[in-house]
C-alpha positions in Angstrom: -126.5 65.1 182.1 -125.3 67.8 184.7 -122.8 65.6 186.9 -120.5 63.2 186.3 -119.5 61.0 189.8 -116.1 59.3 189.4 -115.4 56.7 191.3 -111.9 54.7 191.3 -111.6 51.6 192.5 -109.0 49.2 193.9 -109.0 46.4 195.9 -112.0 47.9 198.0 -114.6 45.1 197.8 -115.7 45.5 201.0 -116.6 49.2 201.1 -118.1 49.9 197.3 -121.2 48.9 198.0 -121.6 51.5 200.7 -120.0 53.9 198.7 -122.9 53.3 195.7 -125.3 53.5 198.0 -124.3 56.8 199.4 -124.6 58.0 195.7 -127.5 56.6 194.6 -129.3 57.7 197.9 -128.6 61.5 196.6 -131.4 63.9 196.7 -130.0 65.2 193.4 -130.5 62.9 190.2 -129.1 64.2 187.6 -125.8 62.5 187.1 -124.1 59.8 185.9 -121.6 57.3 187.7 -118.3 56.0 186.6 -116.4 53.6 188.4 -112.9 52.9 186.9 -112.1 49.8 188.2 -108.1 49.9 188.5 -106.8 46.9 188.2 -108.5 45.1 191.1 -108.1 41.1 192.1 -110.9 41.5 194.5 -114.8 41.3 193.9 -115.3 44.9 194.3 -115.5 45.4 190.5 -118.1 42.6 190.3 -120.1 44.1 192.9 -120.1 47.8 191.2 -121.0 45.8 187.9 -123.9 44.3 189.5 -125.0 47.1 191.5 -129.1 47.9 190.8 -128.7 51.5 189.3 -128.5 52.0 185.6 -126.8 55.0 185.9 -123.7 53.1 187.1 -121.3 52.2 184.4 -117.4 50.0 185.5 -114.6 50.9 183.4 -111.9 48.6 184.0 -107.9 49.1 183.5 -105.0 47.8 184.5 -103.7 49.3 187.8 -102.3 52.7 186.8 -103.0 54.5 190.5 -105.8 57.0 191.5 -104.8 59.8 189.5 -104.8 57.9 186.2 -108.1 56.4 187.2 -109.8 59.5 188.1 -108.4 61.0 184.7 -109.8 58.2 182.9 -113.2 58.1 184.5 -113.4 62.1 183.9 -112.3 61.2 179.7 -115.3 59.2 179.6 -117.6 61.9 181.5 -120.8 63.7 179.7 -121.5 66.0 182.9 -120.5 69.9 183.2 -119.5 68.9 186.8 -117.4 66.3 188.2 -117.3 64.9 191.4 -115.4 62.3 193.1 -115.9 59.8 195.7 -113.0 57.2 196.8 -114.5 53.9 197.2 -114.1 53.3 200.7 -115.8 56.8 201.5 -119.8 58.1 201.1 -121.6 61.2 200.9 -124.7 62.3 203.0 -127.9 62.7 200.8 -127.6 66.6 200.4 -123.7 66.5 198.9 -124.7 66.8 195.7 -127.6 69.3 195.6 -125.8 71.3 197.8 -122.6 71.6 196.1 -124.4 72.1 192.6 -126.4 74.8 194.3 -123.7 76.6 195.0 -121.7 76.2 192.1 -125.1 77.3 189.9 -125.2 80.4 192.6 -121.4 81.4 191.9 -120.4 80.6 188.5 -117.2 82.6 188.7 -116.1 79.5 191.0 -114.0 76.7 189.5 -114.8 74.0 192.6 -116.5 73.9 195.7 -115.3 71.8 198.7 -117.5 70.8 201.5 -116.7 69.8 205.2 -117.0 66.2 206.5 -117.0 64.1 209.4 -114.0 61.7 210.1 -114.5 58.1 210.9 -113.8 56.2 213.2 -114.4 59.3 215.6 -117.7 60.2 214.0 -116.5 63.8 214.8 -117.2 67.0 212.2 -114.0 68.8 211.0 -115.7 71.7 210.9 -114.1 73.5 213.9 -110.9 72.2 213.2 -110.5 73.8 209.4 -112.4 76.9 211.2 -109.8 77.7 213.8 -107.1 77.3 210.6 -108.7 80.4 208.7 -111.2 78.2 206.4 -114.4 80.4 205.9 -117.8 79.4 203.9 -117.8 81.5 200.6 -115.7 82.2 197.9 -112.3 82.8 197.9 -109.3 83.9 195.4 -105.7 83.8 196.5 -103.9 87.2 195.9 -100.1 88.5 196.7 -101.2 89.3 200.4 -103.0 86.0 201.0 -101.3 84.6 204.4 -99.2 81.5 202.8 -100.2 79.5 206.0 -104.0 80.1 205.1 -103.0 79.2 201.4 -101.8 75.9 202.5 -104.6 74.8 204.9 -107.0 75.6 201.7 -105.1 73.3 199.8 -105.2 70.9 202.7 -108.9 71.5 202.8 -109.7 70.3 199.3 -109.5 66.4 198.5 -111.5 64.8 195.8 -114.2 63.3 198.0 -115.5 66.5 199.0 -114.8 68.7 195.9 -116.7 69.0 192.8 -115.2 71.2 190.0 -116.1 72.3 186.7 -115.4 69.9 183.6 -113.7 72.8 181.9 -111.6 74.1 185.0 -110.3 70.4 185.5 -109.4 70.0 181.7 -107.7 73.7 181.4 -105.3 72.8 184.6 -104.4 69.1 183.3 -106.4 66.8 185.5 -104.7 64.8 188.6 -101.1 63.9 188.4 -100.7 60.3 187.2 -97.3 59.6 186.8 -95.3 56.4 188.4 -98.5 55.3 189.6 -98.3 58.1 192.5 -100.5 57.2 195.4 -99.5 60.6 197.4 -100.1 64.0 196.5 -101.9 63.8 193.2 -104.9 65.7 194.1 -102.9 68.6 195.5 -100.8 68.5 192.3 -104.2 69.9 190.4 -105.5 71.9 193.3 -102.6 73.9 193.5 -103.0 75.0 190.1 -106.6 75.8 190.6 -105.9 77.4 193.6 -103.5 80.0 191.7 -105.5 80.6 189.0 -109.3 80.5 190.1 -111.9 81.3 192.5 -113.0 78.8 194.5 -115.9 77.9 197.0 -115.5 76.5 200.6 -118.4 74.9 202.4 -117.8 74.3 206.0 -120.9 72.1 206.6 -120.6 68.5 206.7 -121.6 66.8 203.6 -119.3 63.7 203.4 -117.9 60.8 205.9 -114.4 59.9 205.3 -113.5 56.7 206.5 -109.7 56.6 207.3 -110.2 53.2 209.1 -111.0 52.0 205.7 -108.0 53.7 203.9 -105.0 51.3 203.6 -102.6 54.4 202.4 -103.4 56.2 205.5 -102.2 53.7 207.7 -99.5 52.9 205.5 -98.1 57.0 205.9 -97.2 57.1 209.8 -94.2 56.6 209.5 -92.8 58.5 206.7 -94.5 61.0 204.1 -93.6 60.7 200.6 -92.5 63.5 198.4 -95.3 65.1 197.0 -95.5 65.7 192.8 -95.6 69.5 193.0 -92.1 69.4 195.2 -90.3 66.6 193.1 -91.6 68.2 189.6 -92.4 72.0 190.7 -92.1 73.3 187.1 -95.6 72.8 185.7 -96.6 74.5 189.0 -94.3 77.4 188.3 -95.6 77.6 184.6 -99.3 77.6 185.8 -98.7 80.7 188.4 -99.1 84.4 187.3 -95.8 86.5 188.0 -98.3 88.6 190.6 -98.8 85.3 192.7 -95.1 83.7 192.2 -93.9 85.0 195.6 -96.7 83.0 197.4 -96.2 79.6 195.4 -92.7 80.1 196.3 -93.8 80.2 200.2 -96.7 77.1 199.8 -94.0 75.3 198.4 -91.7 75.9 201.0 -93.8 75.3 203.7 -95.0 71.7 202.3 -91.0 70.9 201.7 -90.4 72.1 205.4 -92.8 70.1 207.0 -92.0 67.0 204.6 -88.6 67.5 205.6 -89.7 67.3 209.2 -91.1 64.1 208.7 -87.9 62.8 206.7 -85.3 63.9 208.7 -86.9 62.0 212.0 -87.2 59.1 209.9 -83.5 59.0 209.2 -83.2 60.3 205.8 -81.6 63.8 206.6 -80.0 64.0 203.7 -82.6 63.9 201.4 -84.2 66.3 203.6 -81.3 68.7 203.4 -81.5 69.0 199.7 -85.1 69.4 199.8 -85.2 72.5 202.3 -82.5 73.8 200.1 -84.3 73.3 197.0 -87.2 75.5 198.4 -85.3 78.1 200.8 -85.0 81.6 200.3 -83.9 84.5 202.9 -87.4 85.5 203.1 -88.5 81.9 204.4 -87.6 81.8 208.5 -90.8 83.4 209.6 -92.6 80.6 207.9 -93.9 77.5 209.6 -91.9 74.4 210.2 -88.4 76.3 209.1 -86.6 75.9 212.4 -88.0 72.5 213.1 -86.9 71.3 209.7 -83.5 72.6 210.1 -83.1 70.5 212.8 -84.2 67.5 211.7 -82.8 67.7 208.3 -79.4 67.3 210.0 -77.5 64.3 211.6 -79.2 64.8 214.8 -82.9 64.1 213.0 -83.3 60.7 213.1 -81.7 61.1 216.6 -84.8 63.3 217.7 -87.0 60.7 216.2 -85.8 57.7 218.0 -85.9 59.9 221.1 -90.1 61.1 219.8 -90.8 57.5 219.5 -90.0 56.0 222.9 -92.6 58.4 224.2 -95.5 57.0 221.7 
């Protein structure tokens, strides 16, 4: 068994069969599928259990959130490589074969992340990520890496598009799972991987991400939650070498400034100001969102947000 496919499932009955069909249609066949029913109250778990492929098994648990569900799946995995897929998304038939080929050809890489089509537009995001500096090939962060590029690398990595070696997954502690976290639980892991391991990027689209089917995406348009690596940065800092800590601090600062902008525009400017203070230093003014967050994390932030909302 080379690949274990982990699918967290929570109330995705309308989409789980489509998801499983895309996995069963892979040109690569040496895999198992572990669906972790995370306390669903719809028919999704029953549909997964009755799916006509004996490589699929279902584990049920009380609702603990996607991070815990994925970690539970990895605990039960028998493969050397772990591939994640959300129950409302799907893979193109060559996703696993291409991911395995790239990791086999590059044994030093801990992960491989592929490109994707975004629905409902149906457009490839390849040109968008290329414009942000992402290139196909192997990458390793260094002390001279542009922090803005490192942030884009982190954003490019997502569970549905990334295959990880199980040893690297376990080494870096898996996904964040405290407090039924619904946002940024994956980036908590991927940032530790980026700071410590070579990674592979494949810009060719191999995944279809259905934004229209994601309840979480629609619920995050008004206010950005605070990511775990910002609310609990200690584990990230402990995992990082001294050489890369200046870069790590800039990565966290950029994400903190962006979050502060959204929170300030939403009216929570005091928390936004506190977030800025915790991640700022005299060397930060040149970073993205520094000056915008300074304005938003003030009593004027909500006023600016109200004005912008009038033009939506």
